C-alpha positions as YAML, in Angstrom:
chain: A
units: angstrom
residues:
- id: 1
  name: UNK
  ca: [-31.02, 68.69, 125.60]
- id: 2
  name: UNK
  ca: [-33.60, 69.48, 128.16]
- id: 3
  name: UNK
  ca: [-36.79, 70.64, 126.97]
- id: 4
  name: UNK
  ca: [-37.77, 74.22, 126.21]
- id: 5
  name: UNK
  ca: [-40.06, 75.23, 129.50]
- id: 6
  name: UNK
  ca: [-42.78, 77.38, 127.68]
- id: 7
  name: UNK
  ca: [-43.79, 73.36, 126.15]
- id: 8
  name: UNK
  ca: [-44.99, 72.84, 129.90]
- id: 9
  name: UNK
  ca: [-47.90, 75.04, 130.57]
- id: 10
  name: UNK
  ca: [-49.82, 73.80, 133.63]
- id: 11
  name: UNK
  ca: [-53.24, 75.22, 133.60]
- id: 12
  name: UNK
  ca: [-54.62, 77.88, 135.65]
- id: 13
  name: UNK
  ca: [-56.29, 76.67, 138.45]
- id: 14
  name: UNK
  ca: [-59.66, 77.80, 138.43]
- id: 15
  name: UNK
  ca: [-61.23, 80.94, 141.28]
- id: 16
  name: UNK
  ca: [-63.66, 79.16, 143.21]
- id: 17
  name: UNK
  ca: [-64.25, 82.59, 145.22]
- id: 18
  name: UNK
  ca: [-66.68, 83.97, 142.66]
- id: 19
  name: UNK
  ca: [-68.20, 80.81, 141.20]
- id: 20
  name: UNK
  ca: [-71.21, 79.96, 141.84]
- id: 21
  name: UNK
  ca: [-73.10, 76.71, 143.40]
- id: 22
  name: UNK
  ca: [-75.37, 75.31, 141.03]
- id: 23
  name: UNK
  ca: [-78.44, 72.95, 142.81]
- id: 24
  name: UNK
  ca: [-79.71, 69.77, 140.54]
- id: 25
  name: UNK
  ca: [-83.31, 71.72, 139.10]
- id: 26
  name: UNK
  ca: [-80.54, 73.88, 137.84]
- id: 27
  name: UNK
  ca: [-78.17, 71.84, 136.79]
- id: 28
  name: UNK
  ca: [-80.90, 69.48, 135.25]
- id: 29
  name: UNK
  ca: [-82.16, 72.83, 133.28]
- id: 30
  name: UNK
  ca: [-79.35, 73.79, 131.86]
- id: 31
  name: UNK
  ca: [-77.92, 70.91, 130.76]
- id: 32
  name: UNK
  ca: [-81.10, 69.10, 129.57]
- id: 33
  name: UNK
  ca: [-80.80, 66.12, 131.21]
- id: 34
  name: UNK
  ca: [-82.68, 64.58, 134.08]
- id: 35
  name: UNK
  ca: [-81.32, 64.45, 137.52]
- id: 36
  name: UNK
  ca: [-81.19, 60.67, 136.96]
- id: 37
  name: UNK
  ca: [-78.89, 60.90, 134.14]
- id: 38
  name: UNK
  ca: [-76.70, 64.03, 136.16]
- id: 39
  name: UNK
  ca: [-76.19, 61.05, 138.60]
- id: 40
  name: UNK
  ca: [-75.37, 58.02, 136.79]
- id: 41
  name: UNK
  ca: [-72.90, 60.23, 134.48]
- id: 42
  name: UNK
  ca: [-71.20, 61.45, 137.34]
- id: 43
  name: UNK
  ca: [-70.69, 58.03, 139.79]
- id: 44
  name: UNK
  ca: [-68.78, 57.01, 136.00]
- id: 45
  name: UNK
  ca: [-66.55, 59.97, 135.92]
- id: 46
  name: UNK
  ca: [-68.18, 60.86, 132.94]
- id: 47
  name: UNK
  ca: [-69.85, 64.70, 134.69]
- id: 48
  name: UNK
  ca: [-67.86, 67.61, 136.81]
- id: 49
  name: UNK
  ca: [-68.32, 66.69, 140.75]
- id: 50
  name: UNK
  ca: [-70.84, 68.20, 142.96]
- id: 51
  name: UNK
  ca: [-69.34, 70.26, 145.46]
- id: 52
  name: UNK
  ca: [-70.69, 68.99, 149.11]
- id: 53
  name: UNK
  ca: [-73.02, 72.63, 150.15]
- id: 54
  name: UNK
  ca: [-74.51, 71.11, 153.89]
- id: 55
  name: UNK
  ca: [-74.94, 67.76, 155.37]
- id: 56
  name: UNK
  ca: [-78.51, 67.55, 153.18]
- id: 57
  name: UNK
  ca: [-77.04, 69.89, 149.97]
- id: 58
  name: UNK
  ca: [-74.93, 69.56, 147.38]
- id: 59
  name: UNK
  ca: [-74.31, 71.69, 143.73]
- id: 60
  name: UNK
  ca: [-72.15, 71.61, 140.80]
- id: 61
  name: UNK
  ca: [-69.92, 74.97, 140.10]
- id: 62
  name: UNK
  ca: [-71.16, 76.47, 137.28]
- id: 63
  name: UNK
  ca: [-67.63, 76.81, 135.52]
- id: 64
  name: UNK
  ca: [-67.86, 72.72, 135.57]
- id: 65
  name: UNK
  ca: [-71.51, 73.15, 134.30]
- id: 66
  name: UNK
  ca: [-70.29, 75.65, 131.13]
- id: 67
  name: UNK
  ca: [-67.11, 72.93, 130.69]
- id: 68
  name: UNK
  ca: [-69.67, 70.53, 130.49]
- id: 69
  name: UNK
  ca: [-72.24, 71.78, 128.31]
- id: 70
  name: UNK
  ca: [-69.65, 73.64, 125.69]
- id: 71
  name: UNK
  ca: [-67.30, 70.38, 125.47]
- id: 72
  name: UNK
  ca: [-69.06, 66.50, 127.31]
- id: 73
  name: UNK
  ca: [-66.52, 64.75, 125.69]
- id: 74
  name: UNK
  ca: [-64.13, 66.41, 127.26]
- id: 75
  name: UNK
  ca: [-65.66, 64.88, 130.46]
- id: 76
  name: UNK
  ca: [-65.61, 61.05, 129.18]
- id: 77
  name: UNK
  ca: [-63.20, 58.68, 131.41]
- id: 78
  name: UNK
  ca: [-59.82, 57.97, 129.84]
- id: 79
  name: UNK
  ca: [-60.00, 54.15, 130.54]
- id: 80
  name: UNK
  ca: [-63.79, 54.80, 129.34]
- id: 81
  name: UNK
  ca: [-61.83, 55.45, 125.88]
- id: 82
  name: UNK
  ca: [-59.41, 52.96, 125.76]
- id: 83
  name: UNK
  ca: [-61.80, 50.16, 125.89]
- id: 84
  name: UNK
  ca: [-64.36, 51.51, 123.47]
- id: 85
  name: UNK
  ca: [-61.34, 51.44, 120.89]
- id: 86
  name: UNK
  ca: [-61.26, 47.76, 121.20]
...
């Protein structure tokens, strides 16, 4: 018996056309994290990925930062969760 199609919910892609890009100072202010901590968490895969704006300029989508602030644990890598249980 095939599963009900309603069981499979695909999250809608974010509309990035209206999403603002935040620079590191703004991200640090909104999250309360230092620049070093933001970069360290991002390198570990536990923070939203930055977007290249120009060769020497990066930013983070505002909606990604708001999602992180609302639920930081959602950004922890699955592998990290598994290793923490052992």
